[in-house]
N, C-alpha and C positions, 0 to 999 in steps of 0.2 A: 201458600197455605192450603189450597184445595188439594194439591198433590200430596201434602203431608197427611191430610185427613184420609184420603183414599188408601195410602200406604198403611196407616194405623188400623183402619177398618179391615183391610185385607189381612193384616197380621193377626188380629183378634179372631176373625172368622176362619182363617186357614192355617193357624198354627197347629203343628202336629203334636198330639199328646200320646202317651204310651197306650197301646191297645190293651184292654182288659179282657184277655181271652181266658183267664182263670177266674173262678168265683171271687167275688168281692171279699168274702170271708168264708170260713168253713161253715158248713150247714149247722144251724141251730139244733141242739139236741131235740129229738122227737119230731122233726119236720119230715114231711113226705111229699110235698109239692115242690116242683122246680120251675124256675122263671128265667127266661132268656130275654134280655132287653137289647134291642138293636137300634142304632142311631148315630148321632153326631154329638156336637157340643151340648145339646140340650139333654141328652141321655147320660153322657159322662159327667155332666154337671160342671161345666167350665166355671171356674172362679168361686165355687161353693165347696163346702166340706163334703166328704164322702157320705156322711149321714144325711145331708140335705138333698142329695140326688133324688129325683122323683122315683126311680125304680126302688131305691133303698127305702124311701118313705112308704111306698106302697107295700112292700114286703112286711115292714114293721106294722103298718095299719091292719094288714090281713091277720097277722098273728094276734093283734089286739082283739080282732073279731072272732077268734077261735079257729082260724084257718091255719093249719100247720105249714106255713110257707117258708122255705129256705131263703137265704140271701140270694139276690139275683146274680146271674152271670151276665156280664155286660160286654158286648162287642160294639164299641163306639169310639170315635175319635173326633176331636175338634177339626172341622174343615172338610170332613168326608162328604162327597156327593153320594147319590144313591148307587151309582155304579161301583164306587170305591167301597162302600159298605158291602155290597154283594160279593165283591172279590174277596174281602176279608172273611166273610162267612164261608166261602168256598175253601179258603186256606185253613180256617181254624175250627170249623164245626165238625164234630166227630160222629155225627149221625144219631146220637142219643136223643130221643124225643123229650120235649119239655111239656109241662102241664099248662104253662102260660108263656106266650111270646108277644112282646110289644114291639111296635115299629113307629119311629118318628124320624123322618128324613126328608130332605128337600131344600132346606134353606140355602145350602151351598150350590145346588143346581141353579137356583134363582140368582144367587149372588154372582156366579160365574157367567151368567147370561145364556144358560142353556135354554132351549125352546121347551114349550109345554109338551110338544110331541116327543122330544127326547126323554123328558122326565116320565111321561106316561109309559113308554116302553121299559125303561129301567125299573120303574116302580112295580109294574106288572111282574117282571122277573123276580123282584125282591119279594113280592107277596107269595110267589111260588116257593121260594126258599124258606120263607117263614112258615108256610103250610107244611113243608117237609119237616121243619124243626118242631112243629106242633103235632107231629104224627098224623097229619092229614085232617086234623080237627079245626076247621075254619073258625068255629065259635070260640076256640081257645087262643085266637089272635086278636089283639087290640091295636088299632092304629090311632095315633094322635095327630091332629092337624099341625101344620107348621106355624110356629110363633111368628109374630110380626116384629122384626127388628127395626122396622121403620119408625116405630113408636119410641125408640130409645134416643138419647142425645145424638148418637151417630147417624141415625136416620134423619133427624132434623137437619143435620149438616149436609146430608146428601139430598135426595129427593123423596121425601116421606110419602107423598101421594103415589108416585110411581112404584115405590117399593111395596106399599100396601096393596096396590092393584095387582101386582105380579104375584104376591103371596096368595091373594085370593084366587087367582087363576090356577096356581099350582095346587092349592087346596081343593079346588073343584075337581081336579084330576084324581088326587089321592082318595077323596071321598067317593067319587063315582066308581073307581076301581075296587075300593074296599067293599062297597055295598054289592057290587057285581060278584065278588068272590065270597060273599056271605060272611064277611069279617066285620066285627063290631068297630064302629068309628066314633071318635070323640072329638068334637070341635072345641079345642082349648085356646084357639087364637084370640077370642075376646078377652081372655085374662091377661094378654100381653099388649092390650091397647087401652087408652084412656076410656073410662075413668078408673079402671082397675089398676092399670100399670102407671106408676109414677116413679120418680127417681129413688124413693125410699124402698121400692120393691125390687130394685136391680141388684145384681151382684157387684162386687167391688170394681169390676172392669167397666161398669157403665153400659154394658151391651147385653149381657146375658141375665136371665131371671135369677132372683135370689131364692132362697129356700122357701119363703112364704108363697111365692107364685107356684113353685112346684107342689106345695101342699094343696093348692087349689085344684091342680090337675088330679091329684090323688083322690080328693073328695069326689070328683066327677066319675072317676074310674072305679072306685072301691065298691059301690053297690053291685055293679055288674059282675065283678070278679068274685065277690063273696057269694052271690047267687050261683055263679057258674061252678066254683070249686066246692061250694057247700053241698052240691048234689053228688059229688064224686065219692 
């Protein structure tokens, strides 16, 4: 039974989805801001509809606030580590600067047993790539903390306390490196833990957040981005 659980969890975290290296849709008429979202399953929105993905929800919320934001271009795949995301950016990024760049990565580094030191080096390199994509404007990069999959039913079957502790250690790294780089950091991890997270807030796979959790992330990020792009 334990082996079956490990295999199932590995399949959910490490399944390969198609990379979205083209825009999610064509630009909405009249838009002038561009958005690049970088990450893994939490950015591609594993097991939710395209409209429920948090970058897509953010773009829609910005337009509702009068910010002419186009649909996000997403470079993300379920199962990617930080190094794998960096390699994908190097393969697919054409050098055109974006008005907003988001980064959410690290759960698969933790899941695969990579060290905090390994994650730090890869994350620093990724921040450099994000800076290039943002045209060198560090304030146009937003980093979201790693969600805690230990709070899901799969985490309960594994070792929830250890998972959460490791997620906290990885988040300490991405927070410190983001602040050192002058990048805006958002701690969304509490939204993926009780009492906020429960079974009703999960996607159908029982592991990833549902659209309502992603909406909470948008609520936290939205005021900063409205203020940032509203000045442009």
